[in-house]
LOZAKE-306902 format. One record per residue (C-alpha): residue number from 1; residue in three letters; x, y, z. Coordinates in steps of 0.001 Angstrom, whole numbers, padded with zeros to 6 digits, m for minus. Layout:
REM LOZAKE-306902
<NUM, 'ala', <X, Y, Z>>
...
REM end
This chain:
REM LOZAKE-306902
<1, 'met', <m145898, m126959, m102376>>
<2, 'ala', <m142947, m127260, m104835>>
<3, 'asp', <m139384, m127674, m103528>>
<4, 'arg', <m137543, m124475, m103854>>
<5, 'lys', <m133874, m123954, m103342>>
<6, 'ile', <m133371, m121022, m100916>>
<7, 'thr', <m129953, m119360, m101073>>
<8, 'lys', <m128647, m116480, m099015>>
<9, 'met', <m127186, m113868, m101332>>
<10, 'arg', <m123626, m112985, m100412>>
<11, 'glu', <m123372, m109246, m100373>>
<12, 'leu', <m119917, m107646, m100002>>
<13, 'thr', <m118914, m104166, m098941>>
<14, 'val', <m116408, m102361, m101081>>
<15, 'val', <m113601, m103380, m098667>>
<16, 'glu', <m114672, m107054, m098821>>
<17, 'ala', <m115051, m106866, m102641>>
<18, 'lys', <m111466, m105494, m102905>>
<19, 'glu', <m110253, m108344, m100771>>
<20, 'leu', <m112087, m110893, m102884>>
<21, 'ile', <m110420, m109368, m105975>>
<22, 'arg', <m106981, m109463, m104321>>
<23, 'lys', <m107408, m113128, m103321>>
<24, 'asn', <m108471, m114189, m106782>>
<25, 'arg', <m106025, m112113, m108889>>
<26, 'asn', <m104460, m115303, m110217>>
<27, 'asn', <m107651, m117268, m110483>>
<28, 'pro', <m108575, m117790, m114213>>
<29, 'arg', <m112145, m118665, m113200>>
<30, 'phe', <m112691, m115343, m111369>>
<31, 'val', <m114799, m112794, m113169>>
<32, 'ile', <m115659, m109204, m112257>>
<33, 'leu', <m119053, m108763, m113901>>
<34, 'asp', <m120341, m105131, m114477>>
<35, 'val', <m124133, m105339, m115213>>
<36, 'arg', <m124532, m101591, m116032>>
<37, 'thr', <m125188, m100149, m119468>>
<38, 'pro', <m122292, m099896, m121923>>
<39, 'glu', <m122488, m096111, m121618>>
<40, 'glu', <m121959, m096364, m117829>>
<41, 'phe', <m119240, m098931, m118320>>
<42, 'thr', <m117342, m096646, m120733>>
<43, 'glu', <m117340, m093764, m118215>>
<44, 'glu', <m115680, m095885, m115444>>
<45, 'tyr', <m115197, m099533, m114662>>
<46, 'leu', <m113100, m101901, m112570>>
<47, 'pro', <m110024, m103128, m114434>>
<48, 'gly', <m110603, m106470, m116034>>
<49, 'ala', <m114408, m106288, m115677>>
<50, 'leu', <m116682, m107946, m118173>>
<51, 'asn', <m119703, m105800, m119148>>
<52, 'ile', <m123023, m107552, m119674>>
<53, 'asp', <m125902, m105041, m119638>>
<54, 'ile', <m128747, m106296, m117470>>
<55, 'tyr', <m131216, m104407, m119618>>
<56, 'ala', <m130099, m106033, m122800>>
<57, 'asp', <m132596, m108430, m124495>>
<58, 'asp', <m129963, m111234, m124525>>
<59, 'phe', <m128757, m110745, m120942>>
<60, 'glu', <m130031, m114104, m119661>>
<61, 'glu', <m128526, m115906, m122711>>
<62, 'lys', <m125171, m114274, m122104>>
<63, 'ile', <m125231, m115171, m118436>>
<64, 'ala', <m126258, m118703, m119167>>
<65, 'gly', <m123199, m119068, m121436>>
<66, 'leu', <m120823, m118290, m118510>>
<67, 'asp', <m118883, m120953, m116558>>
<68, 'arg', <m121191, m121968, m113671>>
<69, 'met', <m118156, m123194, m111749>>
<70, 'gly', <m116487, m119790, m111777>>
<71, 'thr', <m116402, m117222, m109041>>
<72, 'tyr', <m118152, m113910, m109852>>
<73, 'leu', <m118143, m110510, m108273>>
<74, 'val', <m121191, m108729, m109766>>
<75, 'tyr', <m121540, m104954, m109466>>
<76, 'cys', <m123508, m101986, m110747>>
<77, 'lys', <m123784, m098439, m109440>>
<78, 'ser', <m125880, m098881, m106307>>
<79, 'gly', <m126451, m102657, m105853>>
<80, 'gly', <m129944, m103108, m107285>>
<81, 'arg', <m129162, m104323, m110765>>
<82, 'ser', <m126326, m106471, m109449>>
<83, 'arg', <m128677, m108003, m106883>>
<84, 'ala', <m131118, m109008, m109668>>
<85, 'ala', <m128263, m110441, m111749>>
<86, 'val', <m126974, m112502, m108779>>
<87, 'glu', <m130485, m113867, m108170>>
<88, 'leu', <m130716, m114955, m111836>>
<89, 'met', <m127281, m116481, m111708>>
<90, 'glu', <m128190, m118475, m108588>>
<91, 'glu', <m131430, m119658, m110270>>
<92, 'leu', <m129313, m120835, m113226>>
<93, 'gly', <m127008, m122849, m110990>>
<94, 'phe', <m124055, m120534, m110344>>
<95, 'arg', <m122751, m121220, m106796>>
<96, 'asn', <m119875, m118669, m106283>>
<97, 'val', <m121575, m115387, m106885>>
<98, 'tyr', <m121081, m112226, m104778>>
<99, 'asn', <m123030, m108978, m105003>>
<100, 'gly', <m120765, m105924, m104748>>
<101, 'val', <m122978, m103588, m102804>>
<102, 'gly', <m122635, m099890, m103587>>
<103, 'trp', <m120360, m097937, m105891>>
<104, 'met', <m117123, m099795, m106487>>
<105, 'phe', <m114786, m096919, m107463>>
REM end
């Protein structure tokens, strides 16, 4: 049986996510990552969020190019896409990744 790293995904409520944002407002390595489609992002988004569409062909490539030492709050509309993105990020070696569960607005 191969060794597998098992991590426990850190899921935050809206209140907890807002607190994480507040605590990291001056942290240049803190990123709010919106993994919805560009159309969804255009309609409404968290201020300062970076949009990388999880459905895009180059999603994994774009994620792999991010700073693995950064702190990331990942969100979508309901938590499913962000959960998948967080799992990928953890597989790629990101350590400080949080899933913002539920609608963030």
